[in-house]
C-alpha positions as CSV (number, residue, x, y, z in Angstrom):
1,M,0.0,0.0,0.0
2,D,1.2,3.5,-0.8
3,F,0.2,5.3,2.4
4,F,0.9,8.8,0.9
5,G,-1.2,8.4,-2.2
6,G,1.5,7.4,-4.8
7,G,3.4,9.4,-7.4
8,A,4.6,12.9,-7.0
9,F,1.7,13.7,-4.6
10,G,2.8,10.9,-2.4
11,A,6.4,12.0,-2.4
12,A,5.3,15.5,-1.5
13,K,3.4,14.2,1.5
14,F,6.4,12.2,2.5
15,N,8.7,15.3,2.4
16,Q,6.2,17.1,4.6
17,K,6.3,14.4,7.2
18,I,10.1,14.4,7.2
19,I,10.2,18.1,7.8
20,L,7.8,17.8,10.7
21,L,9.7,14.9,12.3
22,S,13.0,16.7,11.7
23,G,11.8,19.6,13.9
24,I,10.8,17.2,16.6
25,F,14.0,15.1,16.6
26,R,16.4,18.1,16.4
27,S,14.7,19.8,19.3
28,G,16.3,17.1,21.6
29,R,13.2,14.9,22.1
30,M,14.9,12.0,20.5
31,K,18.6,11.2,20.0
32,R,20.0,11.8,16.5
33,I,20.8,8.1,16.0
34,W,17.1,7.2,16.1
35,W,16.5,10.0,13.6
36,N,18.9,8.5,11.1
37,K,17.4,5.0,11.5
38,L,13.9,6.3,11.0
39,I,14.9,8.2,7.9
40,I,16.3,4.9,6.4
41,L,13.1,3.1,7.4
42,F,10.9,5.8,5.8
43,H,12.9,5.6,2.6
44,R,12.5,1.9,2.3
45,I,8.8,1.7,3.0
46,F,7.3,4.9,1.5
47,L,9.7,6.7,-0.8
48,S,10.6,3.6,-2.8
49,E,6.9,3.1,-3.6
50,S,6.4,6.7,-4.6
51,W,9.3,6.6,-7.0
52,A,8.0,3.4,-8.5
53,C,4.7,5.1,-9.1
54,M,6.4,8.0,-10.7
55,K,8.5,5.8,-13.0
56,K,5.6,3.6,-14.2
57,G,4.6,4.3,-17.7
58,K,1.1,5.0,-19.0
59,F,-0.8,3.1,-21.7
60,I,-3.0,5.2,-24.0
61,T,-5.1,3.7,-26.8
62,I,-6.9,5.5,-29.6
63,D,-9.9,3.9,-31.3
64,G,-12.9,4.7,-33.5
65,V,-14.6,3.9,-36.8
66,E,-12.8,4.3,-40.1
67,G,-12.1,7.9,-41.0
68,A,-12.3,9.1,-37.4
69,G,-8.8,10.7,-37.7
70,K,-6.8,8.4,-35.4
71,S,-3.5,8.7,-37.4
72,T,-3.6,12.5,-37.3
73,Q,-4.3,12.6,-33.6
74,I,-1.7,9.9,-32.7
75,A,1.0,11.9,-34.3
76,V,-0.1,15.0,-32.3
77,I,-0.2,13.0,-29.1
78,C,3.3,11.6,-29.5
79,D,4.7,15.0,-30.3
80,Y,3.0,16.5,-27.3
81,L,4.4,13.8,-25.0
82,H,7.9,14.1,-26.5
83,R,7.8,17.9,-25.8
84,K,6.9,17.1,-22.2
85,G,10.1,15.0,-21.9
86,I,8.2,11.7,-21.9
87,D,9.7,8.7,-23.7
88,V,7.0,7.4,-26.0
89,V,6.5,4.1,-27.8
90,K,4.0,4.2,-30.7
91,T,2.4,1.0,-31.9
92,R,-0.7,-0.4,-33.7
93,E,-3.2,-3.2,-33.8
94,P,-3.1,-5.6,-35.4
95,G,0.7,-5.6,-35.6
96,G,3.3,-3.8,-33.6
97,T,5.7,-6.8,-33.5
98,D,7.4,-8.8,-36.2
99,L,4.9,-11.7,-35.8
100,G,2.0,-9.3,-35.3
101,E,2.7,-7.6,-38.6
102,K,2.7,-10.9,-40.4
103,I,-0.7,-11.6,-38.8
104,R,-1.8,-8.1,-39.8
105,S,-1.1,-9.0,-43.5
106,L,-3.3,-12.1,-43.1
107,L,-6.1,-10.2,-41.5
108,L,-6.3,-7.3,-43.8
109,G,-5.1,-8.8,-47.1
110,L,-7.7,-8.8,-49.9
111,D,-6.8,-12.4,-50.8
112,N,-8.3,-13.6,-47.5
113,E,-11.8,-12.3,-48.0
114,G,-13.3,-15.7,-47.2
115,M,-11.8,-15.8,-43.7
116,H,-14.2,-17.1,-41.0
117,S,-15.2,-14.5,-38.4
118,D,-13.9,-16.8,-35.6
119,T,-10.5,-17.1,-37.3
120,E,-10.4,-13.3,-37.6
121,L,-11.1,-12.9,-33.9
122,L,-8.5,-15.5,-32.8
123,L,-5.8,-14.0,-35.0
124,M,-6.6,-10.5,-33.5
125,F,-6.0,-11.8,-30.0
126,S,-2.9,-13.8,-31.1
127,A,-1.3,-10.6,-32.4
128,R,-2.5,-8.8,-29.3
129,N,-0.8,-11.2,-27.0
130,E,2.5,-10.8,-28.8
131,L,2.1,-7.0,-28.6
132,I,1.3,-7.0,-24.9
133,Q,4.0,-9.5,-23.8
134,N,6.8,-8.3,-26.1
135,K,6.3,-4.6,-26.5
136,I,3.7,-2.9,-24.3
137,K,4.5,-4.4,-20.9
138,P,8.3,-4.2,-21.3
139,A,8.0,-0.5,-22.3
140,L,5.7,0.3,-19.4
141,A,8.1,-1.4,-17.0
142,E,10.9,0.9,-18.2
143,G,8.8,4.0,-17.5
144,K,7.9,4.7,-21.1
145,W,4.4,5.7,-22.3
146,V,2.8,3.5,-25.0
147,V,0.4,5.0,-27.5
148,S,-1.5,2.4,-29.5
149,D,-3.6,2.7,-32.6
150,R,-6.5,0.4,-31.5
151,F,-6.6,-2.2,-28.8
152,T,-9.2,-4.6,-27.3
153,D,-12.2,-2.3,-27.6
154,A,-11.8,-2.7,-31.4
155,S,-12.3,-6.4,-31.1
156,F,-15.6,-5.9,-29.3
157,A,-16.6,-3.3,-31.9
158,Y,-15.4,-4.9,-35.1
159,Q,-15.7,-8.6,-34.4
160,G,-18.5,-8.3,-31.9
161,G,-20.5,-5.6,-33.5
162,G,-19.4,-5.8,-37.1
163,R,-19.2,-9.6,-37.4
164,L,-22.0,-10.2,-34.9
165,L,-19.9,-12.5,-32.7
166,N,-20.9,-13.2,-29.1
167,L,-19.5,-10.5,-26.9
168,D,-19.2,-12.9,-23.9
169,R,-16.9,-15.0,-26.0
170,I,-14.7,-12.0,-26.7
171,S,-14.7,-11.2,-23.0
172,E,-13.4,-14.7,-22.3
173,L,-10.6,-14.2,-24.7
174,E,-9.8,-10.8,-23.2
175,S,-9.6,-12.3,-19.7
176,W,-7.4,-15.2,-21.0
177,V,-4.9,-13.0,-22.9
178,Q,-4.9,-9.8,-20.8
179,G,-6.0,-10.8,-17.3
180,K,-6.7,-7.4,-15.7
181,F,-4.4,-5.5,-17.9
182,Q,-6.1,-2.5,-19.5
183,A,-5.2,0.8,-21.0
184,D,-4.9,3.8,-18.6
185,L,-6.8,5.9,-21.1
186,T,-8.8,5.1,-24.2
187,L,-9.6,8.0,-26.5
188,L,-12.6,7.1,-28.6
189,L,-12.9,9.3,-31.6
190,D,-16.5,9.2,-32.7
191,V,-17.7,10.3,-36.1
192,G,-20.8,9.5,-38.1
193,V,-20.3,6.5,-40.4
194,D,-21.2,8.6,-43.5
195,I,-18.6,11.2,-42.6
196,G,-16.0,8.5,-41.9
197,M,-16.6,6.7,-45.2
198,T,-16.4,9.9,-47.1
199,R,-13.0,10.6,-45.5
200,I,-11.5,7.3,-46.5
201,E,-12.7,7.5,-50.1
202,S,-9.5,9.3,-50.9
203,R,-7.4,6.4,-49.9
204,K,-5.7,4.7,-52.8
205,S,-6.6,1.3,-51.7
206,K,-8.8,-0.2,-49.0
207,D,-8.0,-3.3,-46.9
208,R,-10.3,-6.2,-46.3
209,I,-12.1,-4.6,-43.4
210,E,-12.3,-1.1,-44.9
211,K,-14.2,-2.6,-47.8
212,E,-17.2,-3.7,-45.6
213,E,-20.6,-2.2,-46.1
214,R,-22.1,0.8,-44.3
215,E,-24.3,-1.4,-42.0
216,F,-21.1,-3.1,-40.7
217,F,-19.6,0.1,-39.6
218,E,-22.9,1.3,-38.0
219,R,-22.8,-1.8,-35.8
220,V,-19.1,-1.1,-35.0
221,R,-19.8,2.5,-34.0
222,S,-22.8,1.4,-31.9
223,V,-20.6,-1.1,-29.8
224,F,-17.9,1.5,-29.4
225,I,-20.4,4.0,-28.0
226,D,-21.9,1.3,-25.7
227,R,-18.5,0.5,-24.3
228,S,-17.8,4.2,-23.6
229,K,-20.9,4.2,-21.4
230,L,-19.9,1.0,-19.7
231,Y,-16.4,2.2,-18.9
232,P,-16.6,6.0,-18.6
233,E,-13.5,6.3,-16.4
234,R,-11.3,4.7,-19.0
235,I,-13.0,5.5,-22.3
236,K,-13.4,9.1,-23.2
237,L,-15.8,9.8,-26.1
238,I,-14.7,12.6,-28.3
239,D,-16.7,14.2,-31.1
240,A,-14.3,13.7,-34.0
241,S,-16.5,15.7,-36.4
242,Q,-15.1,18.8,-34.9
243,S,-12.0,20.6,-36.2
244,I,-8.7,18.9,-35.7
245,E,-7.7,21.7,-33.3
246,Q,-10.8,21.2,-31.2
247,V,-10.2,17.5,-31.0
248,Q,-6.6,18.1,-30.0
249,Q,-7.7,20.3,-27.2
250,Q,-10.0,17.7,-25.7
251,I,-7.4,15.0,-26.0
252,Q,-4.8,17.2,-24.2
253,L,-7.1,17.7,-21.3
254,F,-7.7,14.0,-20.9
255,I,-3.9,13.2,-21.1
256,E,-3.0,15.9,-18.6
257,A,-5.5,14.3,-16.1
258,L,-3.6,11.0,-16.1
């Protein structure tokens, strides 16, 4: 337990306690030898935990339907964190690792249009497990922040909503692969499907999922919104139909609150 609240706030409380005790001990009420021993004890029990909290990285995910503007905002987020002196690791789903990128090519390739929906779901979680174990968790342990283009919410939305797979089955896979591991913050960029599809029309080529029909993406968006209501502390719904600058301002406020 972090008795002082953790992080910089906990460290500040610790310092206040030390100053108070210093006045007591130096006034002659206790011998200096006990003061030194107590300082060592406080450092071991409290300060070490506060520093650990300060060093621990943060995991931010960005999600939303096609054309919501994720790529634009991810670049802005990473630049903002870099300017704050934070070491950032940018990644994506599916992919992010050597094996994950190979799985990505299977999932999105147009030559795999007949892929079964269950196969798609299992491949998504296979790539996700590689990403978590080999990239995300190691980076967080080093105190780095990780920014990911999509994460597990996308499986609920695309495979659950879009492909109409049972959400409980997806939850079972989530528990198996992730345990209690979740993002510290999920930025859900929400935009109407018509607007999103208009935005991606300019892309030179569409992948297997981007080529789906409008009804598919309506179901995807609906599940995303439902999840933002289920997990409001983690998932922050942002109106991505606003200007890029307005979206950036909202995102910055959420990040600063971490």
